[in-house]
Every structure is written in C-alpha cells, then in structure tokens.
C-alpha positions in Angstrom: -26.4 -32.5 17.5 -25.2 -29.4 19.4 -22.0 -29.0 20.7 -20.2 -28.0 23.9 -22.3 -24.6 23.8 -25.6 -26.4 23.8 -26.7 -24.0 21.0 -28.7 -25.0 18.1 -28.2 -23.0 14.4 -32.3 -21.6 14.7 -30.8 -20.2 19.0 -27.9 -18.5 16.3 -30.3 -17.5 13.7 -32.3 -15.4 16.6 -29.8 -14.2 18.2 -28.0 -12.7 15.1 -31.4 -11.1 14.2 -30.3 -8.9 16.8 -28.1 -6.0 15.4 -26.0 -5.7 18.3 -25.5 -9.3 18.8 -24.8 -9.5 14.8 -22.0 -6.4 15.4 -20.2 -8.3 18.2 -20.3 -11.8 15.6 -18.8 -10.1 13.4 -16.0 -8.3 15.6 -14.7 -11.3 17.4 -14.3 -12.9 13.6 -11.9 -9.9 12.6 -11.0 -9.8 16.1 -9.3 -13.1 15.3 -7.5 -12.5 12.3 -6.2 -8.9 13.2 -4.7 -10.5 16.2 -3.7 -14.0 15.1 -5.5 -15.5 17.4 -8.5 -18.4 18.0 -10.2 -18.3 21.2 -9.1 -21.0 23.9 -13.2 -21.1 24.2 -13.3 -22.2 20.4 -10.3 -24.9 21.0 -12.6 -27.5 22.8 -14.6 -29.7 20.7 -16.5 -33.2 22.0 -16.1 -36.5 19.5 -18.8 -38.4 19.6 -18.2 -42.3 18.9 -20.9 -44.1 17.2 -21.1 -47.9 15.9 -22.0 -48.3 12.5 -25.3 -50.1 11.6 -25.5 -53.8 10.5 -22.4 -54.7 11.2 -21.8 -58.6 11.7 -19.1 -57.7 14.5 -18.2 -54.7 16.0 -15.0 -55.9 17.4 -12.8 -54.3 14.8 -11.8 -50.0 15.0 -13.5 -49.6 11.6 -16.7 -50.3 12.4 -17.1 -47.4 14.6 -17.3 -43.8 13.5 -16.5 -40.6 15.0 -18.1 -37.6 15.0 -16.9 -34.4 15.8 -19.2 -31.4 17.7 -18.2 -28.3 17.5 -19.8 -25.0 19.0 -21.8 -23.4 17.1 -20.8 -20.0 17.6 -17.4 -21.5 16.8 -18.6 -22.6 13.0 -20.2 -19.6 12.3 -17.2 -17.8 12.8 -15.0 -20.1 11.1 -18.0 -19.7 8.0 -17.1 -16.0 7.9 -13.3 -16.0 8.1 -13.4 -19.1 5.2 -15.6 -16.9 2.8 -13.4 -14.0 3.1 -9.9 -16.7 2.9 -11.6 -18.4 -0.2 -11.7 -15.4 -2.2 -7.8 -14.1 -1.0 -6.4 -17.4 -2.2 -8.6 -17.9 -5.4 -7.9 -13.9 -6.5 -4.1 -14.8 -5.9 -3.5 -18.1 -7.2 -2.4 -19.4 -3.9 -4.0 -22.6 -4.9 -2.1 -25.5 -7.7 -4.5 -24.9 -10.8 -5.1 -28.6 -10.7 -6.7 -28.5 -7.0 -10.5 -28.3 -7.7 -11.9 -30.0 -4.8 -13.6 -27.5 -1.9 -13.0 -24.5 -3.2 -15.1 -21.0 -4.5 -15.6 -21.3 -8.1 -14.9 -24.7 -8.4 -16.9 -28.0 -9.1 -16.9 -31.6 -10.0 -18.1 -29.8 -13.3 -14.9 -28.3 -13.1 -13.0 -31.9 -13.0 -14.6 -33.4 -15.6 -14.2 -30.4 -18.1 -10.8 -30.7 -17.3 -10.1 -34.4 -17.4 -12.3 -34.6 -20.6 -9.9 -31.9 -22.2 -6.8 -33.9 -21.0 -8.2 -37.0 -23.0 -9.4 -35.6 -26.2 -6.0 -33.3 -26.0 -4.0 -37.5 -26.1 -6.8 -38.1 -29.0 -6.0 -35.7 -31.0 -2.4 -36.9 -31.1 -3.5 -40.5 -31.8 -2.9 -42.1 -28.1 -4.7 -43.8 -25.8 -5.5 -42.5 -22.2 -6.7 -43.9 -19.0 -7.1 -42.3 -15.5 -6.7 -43.3 -11.7 -8.6 -42.4 -9.5 -8.3 -42.8 -5.5 -9.5 -42.3 -1.8 -7.3 -40.8 1.2 -8.4 -42.8 4.0 -8.8 -40.7 7.1 -7.2 -38.2 5.3 -8.7 -35.0 7.3 -7.4 -37.4 10.7 -3.8 -37.5 9.5 -2.8 -34.4 8.4 0.4 -33.0 10.2 -0.4 -29.5 11.6 3.9 -28.7 11.8 3.8 -29.3 8.0 0.5 -27.2 7.4 1.7 -24.6 9.3 5.2 -24.6 6.9 3.1 -24.0 3.7 0.8 -21.1 5.3 4.0 -19.6 6.2 6.0 -20.2 2.8 2.2 -19.8 0.5 2.3 -15.9 1.2 -0.7 -15.1 3.0 -0.4 -12.0 4.8 1.3 -12.2 8.3 -1.9 -11.9 10.3 -3.6 -14.5 9.2 -0.9 -16.6 8.5 -0.4 -16.2 13.1 -4.2 -16.9 12.8 -3.4 -20.3 11.4 -0.6 -21.4 13.4 -2.2 -20.1 16.5 -5.7 -22.2 15.2 -3.8 -25.0 14.8 -2.1 -26.0 18.2 -3.7 -26.9 21.5 -7.0 -28.0 20.8 -8.3 -30.2 23.0 -11.3 -33.1 22.9 -12.9 -35.5 24.9 -14.2 -38.9 23.7 -18.1 -39.8 24.6 -19.2 -43.2 24.3 -22.5 -44.0 25.2 -22.6 -43.1 28.8 -18.6 -42.6 29.1 -17.0 -39.3 29.0 -13.0 -39.4 28.8 -11.2 -36.3 30.3 -10.6 -33.8 28.0 -6.8 -34.3 26.5 -4.7 -31.7 24.1 -4.6 -33.2 20.3 -2.4 -31.6 17.5 -2.5 -34.2 14.9 -5.4 -33.5 13.0 -7.9 -31.0 11.2 -11.1 -31.4 12.5 -13.6 -32.4 9.6 -16.4 -30.9 10.9 -15.2 -27.6 10.6 -15.3 -24.8 7.5 -11.6 -24.0 7.5 -10.7 -27.5 7.0 -11.5 -27.7 3.4 -9.2 -24.6 2.5 -6.7 -26.3 5.0 -6.5 -29.4 3.1 -6.6 -28.0 -0.3 -3.0 -26.0 0.8 -1.6 -29.5 1.8 -2.7 -30.7 -1.6 -1.2 -27.8 -3.6 2.3 -28.5 -1.8 2.1 -32.6 -3.1 1.1 -31.5 -6.8 3.8 -29.1 -6.9 5.9 -31.8 -5.8 4.9 -33.7 -8.2 4.9 -31.7 -11.2 9.3 -31.4 -10.1 
C-alpha cells in the first residue's frame, strides 16, 4: 500500500532510471547524514488499523493490527542510509557479538552455530545444558527514544550520524485510519516504526545495551 506520497515501488524504479533523479535522491541521503537532519516531510506517517480475520470477538485491542504506511521515497533513502550504517557498526564492533538479529553478515545460521558450540562445549565438561527462548511483545512500539538517543551518543558513532538519529527520532507525526475514519495528525515520540529500514539497526543498538548489562 502506498504512503502519503502515493508513490508505489514501480513508480520509483522508473524515476531512479533517470540519472538526474537518481543523483538528486543520493544527494538527499548524503545531506541527511552530513547535516544531521531528517526532513520534516518524511516524519509524517499514516497508521491503518485492520482487524485480524477469523476472531470470535472484536472487543479487545489485540484483535486489531496497526500497519504503518511510510513515504516510498523515505523508505528508499532509509535503505541507502541503513546500508552505510550496517557496514559502519559491523566494521567497528559497535554491536555486542551476541547480537545476531537484523544485521549485515549475520543470519539465523550464525545463531544456530553459536548455540550448538555452547552446548557442545558444556558436553565436553560433562555438563547438561538448556536454552530459554522468549519473544518481546510490541518491541518496536515500546522502544524509548530518549534512551536510544543516549545509547547512540555513547556508542562512539560519528557526530554527524549521532546528530542525524537525534533528529530522526523526534517530532514525528502520525494519524490513525480505521475504515472511513481518519484522525487528525498528532506527535508521537514513543516508538520506532517497524516498517522503517532503520528500525533493525536501532533495535540492535538498544539490545546491545542490555546484553552488556547482563554481563555485569
């Protein structure tokens, strides 16, 4: 579904085939990092509320699913910035080595190998092992942007990158759409958009803090 700009990906693929348009988009991405600024236009999003199918009752919030619609151009620029940041954090060891999810050069296979190694290491010592898996419900929606900002400032990223994220996380606006109803826009600074390409790298930084705390 298209975002507020009404552009679909096939529209954008046609646009970026034009050298001038592609150069302008790259310049926007570069400027966002160099100036430490996220365009106000990209901070507006729309959240569509849809009901989950085949439920016996619809009188509880959990039977409804919010879907965030972002500007397609915004998503493309976020992908460009994410590619650069993924390489930066991987090459400079900013992320805890146990953080394997949603990162470049990491995969489910890596997590399986690490777990298997730990189990085999304990078997060699004639010890039994067990594992505990859990899911953090509504993780992206509950991320605290103030804490994220502090983490980004302390992690040692370039000051331009830090400034960009500080600006990226604040003064975002959204509106809810449910059937024919559409709310007025309002400011929201309590979450990281799950549909954003930058969300995985932000969540990885967030989880890294807790992994280091657990080691203490």
